[in-house]
N, C-alpha and C positions, 0 to 999 in steps of 0.2 A: 769671400775668398778671392784673392788676387790672380785669378786665372780664367780662361775661357773667352778671351778676346776674339771677336770674329766668328764665334760660334753661335749660330742662329737659334740654338735650343737654350741658350742661357742668357739671363739678363747680364748686360755688360757692366762690369765693375768700374765705377766712376768716382767712388768716394770712400774713405775711411771715416769713421765716426767714433769719437772717444768721449767719455765723460769725465769731467774735472770739477769737483771730486767725484769719485765713482760712486756707484750704488752701494758699494761695500764700505764706503767711508775712507777709502785709501786715496792717495794722491800720485799723480804722474810728476816726476821731477821735470825740470826744465830740459835736461838733456835727453830724457826719455821722449819727451814730446818732440824735440827736434829730430831725434832718430827716426820717430814714426813718420813725421813730415817728409824727411829726406827720402825715406823708402817710398812712401805714397807718390812723392813727385817724380821719382825715378820711374815709377810704373805709370806715369801720366794720369795720376788720380789726384783728387783733392782731399784735404784734411778738414773735416768739421769737428768742432768741439761743442759738445753739449755742456753748457755752463749753467744749468739750472742751480748749482751750488758753487758757482765760480768764485764768489766773494769768500766762501768758506776756504776754498783752496788758496786764494791770495793771502788771507789772513794767517793761514797756517805756515805757508811757504816763506812768508815775510819778503816777498818780492812784488814789483809792480805788476799789474796785469799784463802789460805789454811783454814783460820777460818771458811769459810761457804762452803767449798767443802770437802776436805779430812777429816778434823777434825770433820765435821758435818755428815759424813757418806755418802756423794755422791760416787756412784761407777763408773760412766763414766760421763765425762764433754765434752761438745762441747765448745771450746774456740773460741770466734768470733774475727775476724780481719777486715772484710770488712766494718762494721758499725763504725770502729775506726781508719780509715786512710789507710788500706793496699788495694792494688789494688784487690787481689784475694785470697781467702783461709780461711777456718775454720779448726781448729785442733781438732781432736778427742783425748782426754787425758784420758787414763785408769787408774784410780785411785786404782782400786781392779783388779788385773790381772786375777782373777778367773771369773771376769764378761765379759771377752772378747773372750770367745771361738768362734772361727770361724770368728773373726773379719777381719783377713787379707784376707780371702777368699772373704767375703763380701765386702770388699773395692774394690777389682778387679771386682767382679760381678756387683756392682752398679756404676761402672766407676768412682770411686773416687781415683783411682791410677793414678795420673797425670804424664805425661812425664815431666822430668826435674823438679821433685819434690823439688829439692834443691832450685830453684828459688823462689817457694812458701815459703819454710822454711826461706829463707833469710829475708823475710819480717817480720816474727815473731820474728826473732833474734833482728832486729832493733826496732820493736815495744816494746819488753821487755827490751831492754837495757836502763839503767838508768830511768826506770819507765815511759817511754814515754807513754805507753798505759794508765797509770793512769793520767798523766798530760793532755793528749788529752781528755779523758773521763771526767776528772774534769772541763775541760773548757766547754764541752758540757753541763754538769749538771749546770754549772753556768749561761750559757745562757738561758737555760729553766727557771731557777729561775728568771732571769732578765725579760724574757717575762711575765711570770705570775705576777710577782711583779708590773710591769708596768701597766698592765691591771687591777689588783685589786686596784691599786691607782686611775686609771682613773674611775672606778666603784665607788669608795668611793666618789670621787669628783663630781660625776654626770655627767662627761663628756662622760661616755659610758654607754649604757643600752642594755638589751636584751641578755645578755651573763651570763653564770655561768659555774662552773667547777665541773666535775663529778668524778675526782679522785684527790687524793693528787699528788703534783709534787715532786717526790723523786729522780728522775734521770734525763733524758733528753727528757722527754715527758710531754706536756701539753694537757690534755683532756678537751675540752670545749663543751658546749651545746648552740647553737644558732639556729635561724630560718634557714630553708634550703635556702630560698631566699637570706638571707644575706650571707650565706656561699658561694652561687653561685657568688654573687657580689664581695666578698672578693677574691675568687679563680680566678677571672678574672685578678687580679692584682698580686697575690702570689700563688704559688703552694702548695697544701696540700691535704690529703685524708680524706674521711668520715671514722669514726670509727663506728658509728651506725646511719645511715641516718634516720631510722624510728623514731629515738628520737632526731635527730638534733645533735648527737655528732660528733665532729671532732677530729683529732689528729694532734698536731703541735710538730714536732720533731726538735731538734737542734743537732748539730754535732761538731766534732772536728774542723772544719773549719768555723763554723758560727761565725760572727763577731758581736761585739756590735751594729755597724751600720746597720747590717742586722736585728738584733732584733728590733732596734728603728724604722726602716723603716716598717717593719711588723706591729708593734704596731700602728704606724701612719696610716696605711691603715685600721686596725680594727676600731680605734677610729673614723676615718672619715665615715665608713659605718654604724657604730652603735651609732653615735651622736644622742642625743635626738632631737625629732622633734621640729622646731621652734627655 
């Protein structure tokens, strides 16, 4: 909450953090990010972007990374790699050097200064070369679209019942709502997590290595368990 400055009983607001793409699989537009940055800066706060799935966002938006980071007013970015094919590592990218006071010391203090850091860095070199990160993320996005499209088609045809979608599928996540007992039956055959069990919401993620066959097999399991009675 952007209030409480000078109040000794409150932690002082210093930064706003957003995720791109979000945990809901949705995207901030360039204009939305710029508006958030402008508001944060007007309050003398910084804007941090959690980019664990930033390549999925870039692939979906069809704009350069710079368009919704540096040019939109983001101060510090976490550039993700582990959700897009690399074994280990996330990169902190300081877009405004004045926002990084003490970062080198914090990196050591928080045990993020890895031995043989060059091996972590080598993965990012490979990921960024020839836009591999975009191609891998674009594939993941396409698999999510395939999953949702197949289920929507099945719903329209009456071959599947008892499922709805709680969020638009804009990147590589499909958020669906179904009865918890149905989710349990499906989960016995394919693995996924609840997003909001109280309301029956589940989150189905696709990745750089998800194949069309994987998606089709998953859809078949869902269709079987959610086929209309009789």
